[in-house]
Phi, psi and omega in degrees: 000124178283142181250132176292127183300318181294321177297314180296318179298320177296318178297321181294326179294343179288341180277115184249328179201164183222123176282325185257134177242145182244131179281136170292147186299337178277349185068018179290332180194172170251161177222155186279171176298326178296318178292321177299314178300313178301311182300321179288309185288323182267357180060049182233036172303330179298330177292322175299321178296321177297314179301315179298320183293335180272353185299320178303319178287315183300319185288349173283342179270114182305328181286347182253000184292323182259332184215134174224139174253123181245135177231142172243123180236125181235122175237179177295331184269328184203165173227138183213142172253132185231135173251130180236149175283324170206185189297344182243001188235090182286132177269311178195168179216157176229119174284141183249136180283332177211144181212107177262117181206149176280349180239146178267350178212132178223138175233130178227152176248135172246107184228128179057033178084007180238126177271129185215161172287155175305324180291342179267354183287000000 
């Protein structure tokens, strides 16, 4: 079933805070109910796995130890996962050979060991 991007984005904005946190199976971080909803509805649990796989490298950078901005960008030509120190300071990126997602753009914050939606920040 295809999901309308605008409908999904509106649903995601409803997440303001999360009482319950879920551990990523690697224990690299925990994630909020909003991220869980996003991963299920947009079919991007694999993006969480990419974020977890980069944590050993990210945590070596003092500027990324407490806060990371993660973006997933999908176009007809390419898909890329990007880690930023802030909105203008890219730390690294990973080009993806395939990316199945209901959304063409996703932004997540990893702060203090918890991955969250911007609305949950």
